[in-house]
C-alpha positions as CSV (number, residue, x, y, z in Angstrom):
1,X,-46.6,89.1,59.8
2,X,-44.1,88.5,62.6
3,X,-45.8,85.4,63.8
4,X,-45.1,83.8,60.2
5,X,-41.4,84.6,60.3
6,X,-41.2,82.9,63.6
7,X,-42.9,79.9,62.5
8,X,-40.6,79.6,59.5
9,X,-37.6,80.0,61.9
10,X,-38.9,77.2,64.1
11,X,-39.7,74.8,61.2
12,X,-36.3,75.3,59.5
13,X,-34.4,73.3,62.0
14,X,-36.9,70.4,61.9
15,X,-36.9,70.3,58.2
16,X,-33.1,70.3,58.2
17,X,-33.3,67.3,60.6
18,X,-35.8,65.4,58.4
19,X,-33.7,66.0,55.3
20,X,-30.6,64.4,57.0
21,X,-32.6,61.5,58.2
22,X,-33.8,60.9,54.5
23,X,-30.4,60.9,53.3
24,X,-28.9,58.5,55.8
25,X,-31.9,56.2,55.2
26,X,-31.2,56.1,51.7
27,X,-27.6,55.3,52.2
28,X,-28.4,52.3,54.5
29,X,-30.9,51.1,51.9
30,X,-28.2,51.4,49.1
31,X,-26.0,49.2,51.4
32,X,-28.4,46.6,52.1
33,X,-30.0,46.0,48.8
34,X,-27.1,45.3,46.0
35,X,-27.8,46.5,42.7
36,X,-29.4,44.0,40.3
37,X,-28.3,43.5,36.7
38,X,-30.7,44.4,33.9
39,X,-33.0,41.4,32.8
40,X,-31.3,40.8,29.5
41,X,-27.7,41.0,30.9
42,X,-27.8,38.4,33.5
43,X,-24.8,36.1,33.6
44,X,-25.4,32.7,32.4
45,X,-23.1,29.7,33.6
46,X,-20.7,28.3,30.8
47,X,-20.1,24.7,30.4
48,X,-16.5,24.2,29.1
49,X,-16.6,20.3,29.6
50,X,-17.7,19.5,25.9
51,X,-15.6,22.3,24.4
52,X,-12.4,20.9,26.3
53,X,-13.5,17.4,25.0
54,X,-13.5,18.4,21.5
55,X,-10.1,20.1,21.6
56,X,-8.6,16.8,23.2
57,X,-10.0,14.8,20.5
58,X,-8.6,17.3,17.9
59,X,-5.5,17.0,19.7
60,X,-5.4,13.2,19.6
61,X,-6.2,13.1,15.9
62,X,-3.3,15.4,15.2
63,X,-0.9,13.5,17.3
64,X,-2.0,10.2,15.3
65,X,-1.5,11.9,11.9
66,X,1.9,13.2,13.0
67,X,3.0,9.5,14.1
68,X,1.7,8.2,10.8
69,X,3.8,10.6,8.8
70,X,6.9,9.6,11.0
71,X,6.3,5.9,10.6
72,X,6.1,6.3,6.8
73,X,9.0,8.5,6.8
74,X,11.1,5.8,8.9
75,X,9.8,3.2,6.3
76,X,10.9,5.5,3.4
77,X,14.4,6.0,4.9
78,X,14.8,2.1,5.4
79,X,13.5,1.6,1.8
80,X,15.9,4.1,0.4
81,X,18.8,2.4,2.4
82,X,17.9,-1.0,1.1
83,X,17.7,0.2,-2.4
84,X,21.0,1.8,-2.1
85,X,22.5,-1.2,-0.9
86,X,21.1,-3.2,-3.8
87,X,22.6,-0.7,-6.2
88,X,26.0,-0.8,-4.8
89,X,25.8,-4.7,-4.9
90,X,24.3,-5.2,-8.4
91,X,25.4,-1.8,-10.2
92,X,27.9,-4.0,-12.3
93,X,25.8,-6.9,-12.9
94,X,25.4,-6.4,-16.5
95,X,29.2,-5.9,-17.0
96,X,29.8,-9.1,-14.8
97,X,27.4,-11.1,-16.7
98,X,29.4,-10.2,-20.0
99,X,32.5,-11.2,-18.6
100,X,31.1,-14.6,-17.9
101,X,31.4,-15.6,-21.6
102,X,34.9,-14.5,-21.6
103,X,35.6,-17.0,-18.9
104,X,33.6,-19.6,-20.7
105,X,35.7,-19.3,-23.7
106,X,38.9,-19.2,-21.6
107,X,37.9,-22.5,-20.0
108,X,37.0,-24.1,-23.3
109,X,40.3,-23.3,-24.8
110,X,42.4,-24.8,-21.7
111,X,40.3,-27.8,-22.1
112,X,40.9,-28.4,-25.8
113,X,44.5,-27.7,-25.2
114,X,45.2,-30.4,-22.8
115,X,46.5,-32.7,-25.6
116,X,49.1,-30.1,-26.5
117,X,51.2,-29.8,-23.4
118,X,54.1,-31.8,-24.9
119,X,54.6,-28.7,-27.5
120,X,56.6,-26.0,-25.4
121,X,55.3,-23.1,-27.5
122,X,51.7,-24.3,-27.0
123,X,52.1,-25.0,-23.4
124,X,53.2,-21.4,-22.7
125,X,50.2,-20.2,-24.4
126,X,48.2,-22.4,-22.4
127,X,49.8,-21.0,-19.2
128,X,49.1,-17.5,-20.2
129,X,45.4,-18.3,-20.9
130,X,45.2,-20.0,-17.4
131,X,46.8,-17.0,-15.8
132,X,44.3,-14.7,-17.6
133,X,41.5,-16.8,-16.4
134,X,42.7,-16.8,-12.9
135,X,42.7,-13.0,-13.0
136,X,39.3,-12.6,-14.4
137,X,38.0,-14.9,-11.9
138,X,39.7,-13.0,-9.0
139,X,38.0,-9.8,-10.2
140,X,34.6,-11.7,-10.3
141,X,35.2,-13.0,-6.9
142,X,35.8,-9.5,-5.5
143,X,32.5,-8.4,-6.5
144,X,30.8,-11.5,-5.0
145,X,30.4,-13.4,-8.3
146,X,30.7,-17.2,-7.8
147,X,29.8,-20.3,-9.8
148,X,27.3,-22.8,-8.2
149,X,27.4,-26.5,-8.5
150,X,24.7,-28.2,-10.6
151,X,25.8,-31.7,-11.4
152,X,24.0,-34.3,-9.7
153,X,21.4,-32.0,-8.2
154,X,17.7,-32.2,-8.6
155,X,16.6,-30.2,-11.3
156,X,15.4,-26.5,-10.2
157,X,14.0,-24.1,-12.9
158,X,14.9,-21.2,-10.6
159,X,18.7,-22.0,-11.2
160,X,18.7,-24.5,-13.8
161,X,17.9,-24.1,-17.8
162,X,17.4,-27.6,-19.2
163,X,18.7,-27.9,-22.8
164,X,17.8,-31.6,-23.1
165,X,16.6,-34.6,-21.6
166,X,18.8,-38.0,-21.4
167,X,17.7,-41.3,-20.4
168,X,19.7,-42.7,-17.5
169,X,19.6,-45.6,-15.3
170,X,22.1,-44.5,-12.8
171,X,20.2,-41.3,-11.8
172,X,17.0,-40.5,-10.6
173,X,14.4,-38.9,-13.0
174,X,14.7,-35.2,-13.2
175,X,18.6,-34.9,-12.0
176,X,21.2,-33.0,-13.7
177,X,23.5,-35.5,-15.2
178,X,25.5,-33.1,-17.3
179,X,26.4,-29.2,-17.2
180,X,27.1,-27.5,-20.6
181,X,27.5,-24.0,-19.1
182,X,28.3,-23.1,-15.6
183,X,25.7,-21.1,-13.5
184,X,26.7,-18.0,-11.5
185,X,25.4,-16.3,-8.5
186,X,26.2,-12.4,-7.7
187,X,25.6,-12.2,-3.8
188,X,22.4,-14.0,-3.2
189,X,20.8,-13.3,-6.5
190,X,21.0,-15.6,-9.7
191,X,23.5,-13.9,-12.2
192,X,23.2,-16.7,-14.9
193,X,21.4,-20.0,-14.6
194,X,23.4,-23.3,-15.5
195,X,22.6,-24.9,-18.8
196,X,22.2,-28.5,-18.2
197,X,21.0,-32.0,-19.1
198,X,18.3,-33.5,-17.2
199,X,17.7,-37.3,-16.9
200,X,14.6,-39.1,-17.6
201,X,13.4,-42.6,-16.8
202,X,14.1,-45.6,-19.3
203,X,11.4,-46.3,-21.4
204,X,9.2,-49.8,-20.6
205,X,7.3,-51.9,-23.0
206,X,4.2,-50.1,-21.8
207,X,5.6,-46.9,-22.9
208,X,5.8,-45.7,-19.0
209,X,9.3,-44.8,-17.6
210,X,11.0,-47.5,-15.4
211,X,11.1,-45.0,-12.6
212,X,7.2,-44.7,-12.5
213,X,6.9,-48.5,-12.8
214,X,9.3,-48.7,-9.6
215,X,7.2,-46.5,-7.7
216,X,4.1,-48.5,-8.8
217,X,5.8,-51.7,-7.6
218,X,6.4,-49.9,-4.2
219,X,2.8,-49.4,-3.9
């Protein structure tokens, strides 16, 4: 019984020493061997190049869209400015066109009264008509309305309204030889075409015009 106790006492320090060695070995093993992640949770490398390129493409598309919207807005502003300028220029076009008939009548009155200048009373009336005409022409000029010359010019359907044709040996064919009513411009736009008489070639024996016959002779 006493021998067993002695054996136990002798064995106890050795067991303690061996236990301490096991703990130190486990610590060394844990330091040398890093922990491995679980099989399903292993980190995978992420390739961001494709995603970055997609975002760059989207950003470029948005930039192009914004630039198109800005360009359209600038064109809209320019168009609105032009429309406002045209509106200011031609806002009174209808009224000014109506005044032209008044100018025509005053001019006819002055022309028809040229033979009555010897009469003082009628001469005063004519003078008043002339003053009225000058004042109306001044108003028209203020709004950039002016008559254009058509006499002796080639016939242009954009500016002339042919009332009739007349044979003439003194003018080339399709030439304005008489103006029945003046034409007027407002700024650079036609306000009223000129009513004109247009020349035509003299008839020949074969029924063709002399102008065409002369062209045939030149050939």
